[in-house]
C-alpha positions as a Markdown table, in Angstrom:
| # | Residue | x | y | z |
|---|---|---|---|---|
| 1 | Met | -138.7 | -61.1 | 62.7 |
| 2 | Lys | -135.5 | -59.5 | 63.7 |
| 3 | Arg | -134.3 | -56.5 | 61.8 |
| 4 | Tyr | -130.5 | -55.8 | 60.8 |
| 5 | Ala | -130.1 | -52.4 | 59.9 |
| 6 | Phe | -126.4 | -52.2 | 57.5 |
| 7 | Leu | -124.7 | -49.9 | 55.9 |
| 8 | Gly | -126.3 | -50.3 | 52.2 |
| 9 | Pro | -127.2 | -50.3 | 49.4 |
| 10 | Ala | -127.9 | -53.8 | 49.1 |
| 11 | Gly | -124.5 | -55.8 | 48.6 |
| 12 | Thr | -121.8 | -54.3 | 50.7 |
| 13 | Phe | -119.5 | -56.0 | 52.9 |
| 14 | Ser | -121.7 | -54.8 | 55.9 |
| 15 | Glu | -124.5 | -56.8 | 54.2 |
| 16 | Glu | -122.0 | -60.0 | 53.9 |
| 17 | Ala | -121.4 | -59.3 | 58.0 |
| 18 | Val | -124.9 | -59.6 | 58.4 |
| 19 | Leu | -124.8 | -63.2 | 56.7 |
| 20 | Ala | -122.0 | -64.2 | 58.6 |
| 21 | Leu | -123.5 | -63.8 | 61.8 |
| 22 | Gly | -125.8 | -67.1 | 60.7 |
| 23 | Glu | -129.1 | -65.9 | 62.2 |
| 24 | Glu | -132.4 | -67.4 | 60.5 |
| 25 | Gly | -135.2 | -65.6 | 59.9 |
| 26 | Ile | -134.0 | -61.9 | 60.0 |
| 27 | Glu | -134.7 | -58.9 | 58.0 |
| 28 | Arg | -132.0 | -57.0 | 56.5 |
| 29 | Val | -132.6 | -53.4 | 55.7 |
| 30 | Pro | -130.0 | -50.9 | 54.3 |
| 31 | Tyr | -129.2 | -47.4 | 55.0 |
| 32 | Gly | -127.0 | -45.0 | 52.9 |
| 33 | Thr | -124.5 | -43.8 | 56.0 |
| 34 | Ile | -122.9 | -45.3 | 59.5 |
| 35 | Glu | -124.9 | -42.5 | 61.0 |
| 36 | Glu | -128.1 | -43.6 | 59.5 |
| 37 | Val | -127.6 | -47.0 | 60.9 |
| 38 | Phe | -126.9 | -45.8 | 64.3 |
| 39 | Asp | -130.3 | -43.6 | 63.9 |
| 40 | Ala | -132.5 | -46.5 | 62.8 |
| 41 | Val | -131.4 | -48.7 | 65.8 |
| 42 | Glu | -132.0 | -46.0 | 68.5 |
| 43 | Arg | -135.5 | -44.9 | 67.1 |
| 44 | Gly | -136.4 | -48.4 | 67.0 |
| 45 | Leu | -136.7 | -49.0 | 63.2 |
| 46 | Ala | -134.4 | -51.6 | 63.6 |
| 47 | Asp | -133.3 | -54.2 | 66.1 |
| 48 | Ala | -129.6 | -54.1 | 65.5 |
| 49 | Gly | -127.2 | -52.7 | 63.3 |
| 50 | Val | -124.1 | -53.7 | 61.9 |
| 51 | Val | -121.3 | -51.5 | 61.0 |
| 52 | Pro | -117.4 | -51.4 | 60.0 |
| 53 | Ile | -115.2 | -50.6 | 63.0 |
| 54 | Glu | -111.7 | -51.5 | 61.7 |
| 55 | Asn | -109.6 | -52.7 | 58.6 |
| 56 | Ser | -106.2 | -54.1 | 58.7 |
| 57 | Val | -104.7 | -52.3 | 56.3 |
| 58 | Glu | -106.6 | -48.9 | 56.8 |
| 59 | Gly | -107.2 | -48.8 | 60.2 |
| 60 | Ser | -110.2 | -47.6 | 62.1 |
| 61 | Val | -113.2 | -46.2 | 60.7 |
| 62 | Pro | -113.8 | -42.7 | 62.4 |
| 63 | Ala | -117.6 | -42.7 | 62.0 |
| 64 | Thr | -118.2 | -45.6 | 64.0 |
| 65 | Leu | -115.8 | -44.9 | 66.5 |
| 66 | Asp | -117.2 | -41.5 | 67.2 |
| 67 | Ala | -121.0 | -42.4 | 66.6 |
| 68 | Leu | -120.4 | -44.7 | 69.8 |
| 69 | Ala | -118.3 | -42.3 | 71.8 |
| 70 | Phe | -120.0 | -39.0 | 71.3 |
| 71 | Asp | -123.5 | -39.6 | 69.6 |
| 72 | Thr | -125.3 | -42.6 | 71.0 |
| 73 | Gln | -125.8 | -44.7 | 74.0 |
| 74 | Leu | -125.9 | -47.8 | 71.9 |
| 75 | Glu | -123.4 | -50.7 | 72.8 |
| 76 | Ile | -121.6 | -52.9 | 71.0 |
| 77 | Gln | -123.1 | -56.5 | 70.9 |
| 78 | Ala | -120.8 | -58.4 | 69.0 |
| 79 | Glu | -118.2 | -58.4 | 66.5 |
| 80 | Val | -117.2 | -60.0 | 62.6 |
| 81 | Val | -114.2 | -60.5 | 61.0 |
| 82 | Leu | -114.4 | -61.0 | 57.3 |
| 83 | Asp | -111.6 | -61.8 | 54.7 |
| 84 | Ile | -111.7 | -58.7 | 52.2 |
| 85 | His | -111.4 | -59.5 | 48.7 |
| 86 | His | -112.1 | -56.1 | 46.2 |
| 87 | Ala | -113.4 | -56.9 | 43.1 |
| 88 | Leu | -112.7 | -54.3 | 40.2 |
| 89 | Ile | -116.3 | -54.0 | 38.4 |
| 90 | Thr | -117.7 | -52.2 | 35.4 |
| 91 | Ala | -120.6 | -52.1 | 33.0 |
| 92 | Pro | -120.8 | -55.3 | 31.0 |
| 93 | Gly | -118.3 | -55.3 | 28.0 |
| 94 | Val | -116.7 | -51.8 | 28.8 |
| 95 | Asp | -113.3 | -50.9 | 27.4 |
| 96 | Leu | -111.2 | -50.4 | 30.4 |
| 97 | Ala | -109.1 | -47.7 | 28.2 |
| 98 | Arg | -112.6 | -45.7 | 28.5 |
| 99 | Val | -112.4 | -45.8 | 32.3 |
| 100 | Thr | -111.7 | -42.1 | 33.5 |
| 101 | Thr | -112.8 | -42.7 | 37.1 |
| 102 | Val | -112.8 | -45.3 | 39.7 |
| 103 | Thr | -115.3 | -44.8 | 42.7 |
| 104 | Ser | -115.8 | -46.8 | 46.1 |
| 105 | His | -116.0 | -46.3 | 49.5 |
| 106 | Pro | -112.8 | -44.6 | 50.9 |
| 107 | Gln | -111.5 | -47.5 | 53.0 |
| 108 | Ala | -112.1 | -49.7 | 50.0 |
| 109 | Ser | -110.1 | -47.2 | 47.3 |
| 110 | Gly | -107.4 | -46.8 | 50.1 |
| 111 | Gln | -106.8 | -50.7 | 50.5 |
| 112 | Cys | -106.5 | -50.9 | 46.7 |
| 113 | Arg | -104.1 | -47.7 | 46.4 |
| 114 | Lys | -101.0 | -49.7 | 44.8 |
| 115 | Trp | -103.1 | -51.6 | 42.5 |
| 116 | Leu | -104.6 | -48.7 | 41.2 |
| 117 | Ala | -101.3 | -46.9 | 40.8 |
| 118 | Arg | -100.0 | -49.8 | 38.6 |
| 119 | Asn | -103.0 | -50.8 | 36.6 |
| 120 | Leu | -105.2 | -47.7 | 36.3 |
| 121 | Pro | -102.7 | -45.0 | 36.7 |
| 122 | Gly | -104.3 | -41.2 | 36.6 |
| 123 | Arg | -107.8 | -42.2 | 37.0 |
| 124 | Ala | -109.6 | -39.8 | 39.2 |
| 125 | Ile | -110.5 | -41.7 | 42.7 |
| 126 | Val | -114.1 | -40.6 | 43.9 |
| 127 | Ala | -115.6 | -41.4 | 47.2 |
| 128 | Ala | -118.9 | -43.2 | 47.4 |
| 129 | Asn | -120.9 | -43.7 | 50.4 |
| 130 | Ser | -120.5 | -47.4 | 50.1 |
| 131 | Thr | -118.9 | -49.8 | 47.9 |
| 132 | Ala | -122.3 | -51.1 | 46.4 |
| 133 | Glu | -123.4 | -47.6 | 45.8 |
| 134 | Ala | -120.2 | -47.3 | 43.8 |
| 135 | Val | -121.5 | -50.4 | 41.6 |
| 136 | Gln | -124.4 | -48.9 | 40.8 |
| 137 | Arg | -122.6 | -45.6 | 39.7 |
| 138 | Ala | -120.1 | -48.0 | 37.3 |
| 139 | Val | -122.9 | -49.9 | 35.8 |
| 140 | Ala | -124.8 | -46.5 | 34.6 |
| 141 | Asp | -121.8 | -45.0 | 33.3 |
| 142 | Pro | -119.2 | -46.9 | 31.0 |
| 143 | Thr | -116.3 | -44.2 | 32.1 |
| 144 | Val | -116.5 | -45.6 | 35.7 |
| 145 | Ala | -115.0 | -48.3 | 37.5 |
| 146 | Ala | -116.2 | -49.3 | 41.0 |
| 147 | Ile | -114.3 | -51.2 | 43.7 |
| 148 | Gly | -116.8 | -53.8 | 45.3 |
| 149 | Thr | -118.4 | -56.9 | 46.0 |
| 150 | Arg | -119.1 | -59.8 | 43.7 |
| 151 | Leu | -122.4 | -59.8 | 45.6 |
| 152 | Ala | -122.9 | -56.3 | 44.3 |
| 153 | Ala | -122.1 | -57.2 | 40.6 |
| 154 | Glu | -124.3 | -60.0 | 40.7 |
| 155 | Leu | -127.1 | -57.7 | 42.0 |
| 156 | Tyr | -126.6 | -54.8 | 39.8 |
| 157 | Gly | -125.8 | -56.7 | 36.4 |
| 158 | Gly | -121.9 | -55.3 | 36.6 |
| 159 | Glu | -119.0 | -57.5 | 35.4 |
| 160 | Val | -116.2 | -58.4 | 37.6 |
| 161 | Arg | -113.0 | -57.5 | 35.6 |
| 162 | Glu | -110.4 | -58.6 | 38.6 |
| 163 | Pro | -111.9 | -60.6 | 41.4 |
| 164 | Ala | -109.3 | -59.2 | 44.0 |
| 165 | Ile | -107.4 | -56.3 | 43.6 |
| 166 | Glu | -106.4 | -55.6 | 47.4 |
| 167 | Asp | -102.8 | -54.9 | 48.3 |
| 168 | Tyr | -102.6 | -57.0 | 50.8 |
| 169 | Ala | -103.4 | -60.7 | 51.0 |
| 170 | Gly | -104.3 | -60.7 | 54.8 |
| 171 | Asn | -106.9 | -58.0 | 54.4 |
| 172 | Gln | -109.9 | -58.2 | 56.8 |
| 173 | Thr | -112.5 | -56.0 | 58.5 |
| 174 | Arg | -113.8 | -55.8 | 61.5 |
| 175 | Phe | -117.5 | -55.2 | 61.6 |
| 176 | Val | -119.6 | -54.6 | 65.0 |
| 177 | Val | -123.6 | -55.3 | 65.7 |
| 178 | Ile | -124.8 | -52.4 | 67.8 |
| 179 | Gly | -127.7 | -52.5 | 70.0 |
| 180 | Arg | -129.0 | -51.9 | 73.5 |
| 181 | Gly | -127.3 | -53.2 | 76.6 |
| 182 | Ile | -124.0 | -55.0 | 77.8 |
| 183 | Arg | -123.8 | -58.7 | 76.8 |
| 184 | Glu | -123.8 | -61.4 | 79.4 |
| 185 | Arg | -120.0 | -62.6 | 80.1 |
| 186 | Thr | -119.1 | -65.6 | 78.2 |
| 187 | Gly | -115.5 | -66.1 | 79.2 |
| 188 | His | -114.2 | -65.4 | 76.3 |
| 189 | Asp | -114.7 | -61.6 | 75.8 |
| 190 | Lys | -113.6 | -58.2 | 74.6 |
| 191 | Thr | -114.9 | -54.8 | 76.1 |
| 192 | Ser | -114.4 | -51.6 | 74.4 |
| 193 | Leu | -113.9 | -48.0 | 76.1 |
| 194 | Ala | -114.0 | -44.6 | 75.2 |
| 195 | Leu | -111.8 | -42.6 | 78.0 |
| 196 | Phe | -112.1 | -38.8 | 78.4 |
| 197 | Leu | -109.1 | -36.9 | 80.2 |
| 198 | Lys | -110.3 | -34.3 | 82.9 |
| 199 | Arg | -107.2 | -32.4 | 81.5 |
| 200 | Asp | -104.0 | -32.9 | 79.5 |
| 201 | Lys | -100.9 | -33.2 | 81.4 |
| 202 | Pro | -97.8 | -35.2 | 81.7 |
| 203 | Gly | -98.3 | -39.0 | 82.4 |
| 204 | Ala | -102.1 | -38.7 | 81.3 |
| 205 | Leu | -101.5 | -41.9 | 79.3 |
| 206 | Leu | -99.3 | -43.6 | 81.5 |
| 207 | Thr | -101.9 | -43.3 | 84.2 |
| 208 | Ile | -104.2 | -45.1 | 82.2 |
| 209 | Leu | -102.2 | -47.7 | 81.2 |
| 210 | Ala | -100.9 | -48.4 | 84.8 |
| 211 | Glu | -104.4 | -49.4 | 85.8 |
| 212 | Phe | -104.3 | -52.1 | 83.2 |
| 213 | Ala | -100.9 | -53.2 | 83.6 |
| 214 | Tyr | -101.7 | -53.6 | 87.5 |
| 215 | Gly | -104.9 | -55.7 | 86.6 |
| 216 | Asp | -103.0 | -58.1 | 84.2 |
| 217 | Ile | -105.5 | -56.8 | 81.6 |
| 218 | Asn | -104.1 | -57.2 | 77.8 |
| 219 | Leu | -104.9 | -54.3 | 75.7 |
| 220 | Thr | -105.9 | -54.9 | 71.9 |
| 221 | Lys | -106.2 | -51.3 | 71.0 |
| 222 | Leu | -105.4 | -48.3 | 71.9 |
| 223 | Gln | -106.0 | -45.0 | 69.7 |
| 224 | Ser | -106.5 | -41.4 | 70.4 |
| 225 | Arg | -109.0 | -39.2 | 68.9 |
| 226 | Pro | -110.2 | -35.2 | 69.1 |
| 227 | Thr | -112.7 | -34.8 | 71.3 |
| 228 | Lys | -114.3 | -32.3 | 69.2 |
| 229 | Arg | -114.0 | -29.8 | 71.8 |
| 230 | Ser | -110.9 | -27.6 | 71.3 |
| 231 | Leu | -107.8 | -28.0 | 69.0 |
| 232 | Gly | -105.1 | -30.3 | 70.9 |
| 233 | Glu | -107.7 | -32.2 | 73.2 |
| 234 | Tyr | -107.7 | -35.9 | 72.9 |
| 235 | Met | -109.5 | -38.6 | 74.1 |
| 236 | Phe | -108.6 | -42.7 | 74.3 |
| 237 | Tyr | -110.3 | -45.4 | 72.5 |
| 238 | Val | -109.4 | -48.7 | 74.1 |
| 239 | Asp | -110.2 | -52.4 | 73.4 |
| 240 | Leu | -109.0 | -55.2 | 75.8 |
| 241 | Glu | -109.6 | -58.8 | 76.6 |
| 242 | Gly | -112.1 | -59.4 | 79.2 |
| 243 | His | -115.6 | -58.3 | 80.3 |
| 244 | Val | -116.8 | -55.6 | 82.4 |
| 245 | Glu | -118.0 | -57.9 | 85.1 |
| 246 | Asp | -114.5 | -59.7 | 85.6 |
| 247 | Pro | -113.3 | -58.4 | 89.0 |
| 248 | Asn | -110.0 | -57.4 | 87.5 |
| 249 | Val | -111.5 | -55.4 | 84.8 |
| 250 | Arg | -114.1 | -54.0 | 87.1 |
| 251 | Leu | -111.4 | -52.9 | 89.5 |
| 252 | Ala | -109.5 | -51.1 | 86.7 |
| 253 | Leu | -112.2 | -49.1 | 85.4 |
| 254 | Asp | -113.4 | -48.5 | 89.0 |
| 255 | Cys | -109.8 | -46.8 | 89.7 |
| 256 | Leu | -110.0 | -44.7 | 86.2 |
| 257 | Arg | -113.5 | -43.3 | 86.6 |
| 258 | Leu | -111.8 | -41.6 | 90.1 |
| 259 | Lys | -109.0 | -40.3 | 87.9 |
| 260 | Leu | -110.7 | -39.6 | 84.3 |
| 261 | Arg | -113.6 | -37.4 | 83.4 |
| 262 | Glu | -115.4 | -40.0 | 81.9 |
| 263 | Val | -115.2 | -43.6 | 81.3 |
| 264 | Lys | -117.7 | -44.7 | 78.8 |
| 265 | Val | -118.2 | -48.4 | 78.3 |
| 266 | Leu | -119.0 | -49.0 | 74.3 |
| 267 | Gly | -119.6 | -52.9 | 74.7 |
| 268 | Ser | -118.6 | -56.1 | 76.3 |
| 269 | Tyr | -119.1 | -58.8 | 74.0 |
| 270 | Pro | -117.9 | -62.2 | 72.5 |
| 271 | Arg | -114.7 | -61.8 | 70.6 |
| 272 | Ala | -114.6 | -63.0 | 67.2 |
| 273 | Ser | -112.5 | -66.1 | 66.2 |
| 274 | Arg | -109.1 | -65.2 | 63.9 |
| 275 | Arg | -109.3 | -67.0 | 60.6 |
């Protein structure tokens, strides 16, 4: 039986992403943090892991990006895009006037910021490791409300007070499946890269972009992040359309390897269909 690690506990959007893969006969194993999911896969405690990487409202999930670029040799095997509906959940029968604290994963609370300001002004916003952990806290404490999934409310005995409090109707999150190896080319692929400069200099980003432009390669994401070596030193995350075995992508990467300190392929995998 294939084991999937996911950001838990049970009832998170990450578990819903595992279910969305549609695979039968799998075991779902929750872990407390994104780092623990990566560690479980690396140590062979799970065959694959599912973690969030990007939200349409709040942007990228730094813990996932940094783990892929700096902390692991695992690669992205697939991606799943889910429509996200955040529910406001409390213990059953709680008067909302008693609520003094709202808890959730920071990505989730950030996606509901305007709703909270309008409907629960002045409440403290407290971070949780996951939306499901937040629901557990709320069920145990009548002064706490959680932002989480309806699945978590069912699992832990919470009451859904509002079913969809996200600020934007088109709220979606992209999850990635992490494992070992590069997936075979399908003709409908995406490649994720971490690009490290030899040194910062004028035109460094243009040098990178030019190689993709020459290869007629469409970039779907470009983001800078600190290298964690010194202040002001950055690397780039890139998502592009195509597979590392496509001739134009292979040529572009070969040229970049001559110009950059490191070109790390974070995965080549089938693109998720957009809803």
